[in-house]
GULOFI-382868 format. One record per atom (N, C-alpha, C): x, y, z; residue in three letters. Coordinates in steps of 0.001 Angstrom, whole numbers, padded with zeros to 6 digits, always signed. Layout:
! GULOFI-382868
XYZala ...
This chain:
! GULOFI-382868
-033238+034078+009697met -032364+032861+010857met -031324+032292+009913met -029982+032474+010318arg -028911+032280+009780arg -028518+030630+010493arg -027808+029956+009426lys -027745+028331+009941lys -026294+028538+010881lys -026403+027993+011771gln -025548+027719+012820gln -024762+025993+013068gln -023654+025872+012875arg -023133+024766+013097arg -022022+024859+013824arg -021718+023112+014774ile -020623+023337+015779ile -019937+022311+015235ile -018173+022804+015463gly -017351+022106+014750gly -016217+022196+015375gly -014848+021273+014904arg -013798+021375+015401arg -012530+021900+014531arg -011766+022900+015258val -010760+023813+014004val -009813+022371+013897val -009477+022460+012467val -008445+021382+012223val -007044+022228+011424val -007880+023253+011016ser -006293+024540+010573ser -006429+025698+011208ser -005653+026661+011564asp -005568+027653+011561asp -004129+028642+011113asp -003389+028183+009907arg -002336+028546+009607arg -002639+029710+008337arg -004108+029940+008367met -004358+031369+007284met -004495+032676+007954met -004344+033723+007514gln -004543+034884+008255gln -006294+035063+007955gln -006584+034749+009489lys -007849+035414+009811lys -008710+034403+009048lys -008457+032712+009243thr -009284+032311+008451thr -008770+030893+009331thr -010026+030228+009669ile -009874+029133+010165ile -010811+027810+009518ile -010356+026463+009468val -010748+025416+008514val -011694+024623+009840val -013197+024668+009722val -013454+023881+010817val -014388+022731+009941val -014166+021474+010694val -014994+019967+010503val -015725+019631+011100val -017595+019660+010697glu -018167+019208+011263glu -018649+017436+010785glu -018880+016465+012035glu -018671+015417+011404glu -020237+015077+012157glu -021108+014372+011153arg -022199+013896+011330arg -022523+012197+011107arg -023336+011797+011638leu -023737+010408+011325leu -025220+010275+010310leu -024805+009719+009559ala -025842+009123+008479ala -026196+008078+007762ala -027355+007853+007808met -027461+006301+007885met -027395+005924+005705met -026741+004798+005740his -026552+004661+004333his -027652+004059+003630his -028116+004577+002637pro -029582+004430+002060pro -029538+002684+001333pro -028502+002195+001410arg -029003+000581+000839arg -028512-000134+002544arg -027470-000364+002715tyr -027163-000980+004165tyr -027682-000636+005539tyr -028629+000497+005349arg -028833+000835+006785arg -028104+000639+007703arg -026683+001026+007397lys -025691+001174+008673lys -025444+002796+008545lys -024986+003271+009888tyr -024703+004468+010054tyr -023064+004511+009683tyr -022865+006001+009174val -021509+006353+008573val -021193+007935+008779val -020293+007753+009196arg -019417+008830+009396arg -019415+009794+008280arg -020003+011107+008535arg -019519+011720+007189arg -018994+013086+007929arg -018464+013670+006859arg -017510+015124+007394arg -017729+016055+006596arg -017834+017430+006614thr -018122+018934+006109thr -016761+019473+006283thr -016242+020171+005535lys -015379+021014+005873lys -015744+022503+005656lys -015246+023348+006315tyr -015964+024964+006088tyr -014573+025794+006466tyr -014426+026553+005346tyr -013853+028036+005585tyr -014535+029051+006495tyr -014055+029389+007276val -014702+030215+008506val -013812+031693+008364val -014583+032442+008774his -014115+033856+009121his -013382+034459+010205his -012488+034412+010757asp -012041+034334+012260asp -011303+035955+012568asp -012350+036891+012846glu -011378+038657+012625glu -010211+038655+013337glu -010661+038092+014953arg -009334+038413+016246arg -008676+037352+015980arg -008577+036129+015335glu -007568+035046+015184glu -007421+034155+016409glu -008428+033873+017160gln -008445+033671+018766gln -008643+032113+018535gln -009311+031288+017562ala -009438+030185+017367ala -008051+029274+017260ala -007802+028215+017598arg -007008+027521+017851arg -007322+026108+017196arg -006174+025291+017001val -006481+023690+016369val -006964+022825+017443val -008138+022253+017342gly -008633+021543+018447gly -009744+022108+019308gly -009939+023195+018939asp -010804+023994+019640asp -012561+023609+019239asp -013345+023632+020101ile -014529+023510+019128ile -015804+024400+019001ile -016345+025044+018108val -016438+026168+017876val -018022+026205+016904val -018426+027241+017622arg -019663+027759+016615arg -019715+028840+015722arg -019790+027949+014231ile -020105+029379+013150ile -021370+029692+012645ile -021531+030479+012040glu -022838+031127+011185glu -022378+031360+009875glu -023476+031201+009023glu -023557+031590+007922glu -023708+032987+007792glu -022677+033212+006109thr -022453+034799+006108thr -022748+034825+004722thr -022289+036178+004079arg -022132+036602+003113arg -020984+036126+002463arg -020625+035762+001183pro -019136+035485+000356pro -018233+036553+001079pro -017180+035855+001535leu -016094+036945+002033leu -014949+036519+000931leu -014995+035416+000588ser -013525+035441-000338ser -014308+033936-001066ser -013616+033126-002194arg -013860+032222-002982arg -014113+031052-002127arg -013917+031092-001155leu -014108+029966-000223leu -014605+030203+001143leu -014759+031258+001767lys -015532+031749+002823lys -016797+032387+002766lys -017389+031266+003601arg -019349+031806+003451arg -019628+031800+004723arg -018648+031158+005965trp -019060+031395+007191trp -018350+031782+008324trp -018857+032614+009800arg -017801+033353+010432arg -017670+032592+011727arg -017187+033034+012471leu -016858+032566+013816leu -017338+033170+014689leu -018594+032561+015549val -019623+032947+016301val -018787+033185+017718val -018847+031968+018372glu -018204+031890+019814glu -017482+030259+019580glu -015854+030425+020850ile -015506+029337+020841ile -016111+028649+022329ile -016608+027358+021884val -017765+026752+022571val -016572+025771+023864val -015481+025626+023375arg -014685+024496+024266arg -013362+024795+023814arg -012288+025449+024627arg -010740+025145+024138arg -010353+024011+024359arg -009482+023999+023141ser -008828+022268+023348ser -007793+022120+024287ser -007462+020970+024842glu -006474+020754+026280glu -005105+020687+025278glu -004112+021440+025935gly -002803+021444+025380gly -002363+022620+024749gly 
């Protein structure tokens, strides 16, 4: 089973590559308050179909370049506009 994540596309300016941000809530160890954490993934988009603002599902894969270790599985929801 490969890891899958759902996130929002924040950049599609590169060729066949998108940048996806996953936001999650994590509890602060000392103050016990929930803090918003972000993780940025470089994702391989073979057909260049994702656009900025889309919600996408990505899957872990072998290293494709220095930063790319994820590939696009599907576009969950298109952005409005």
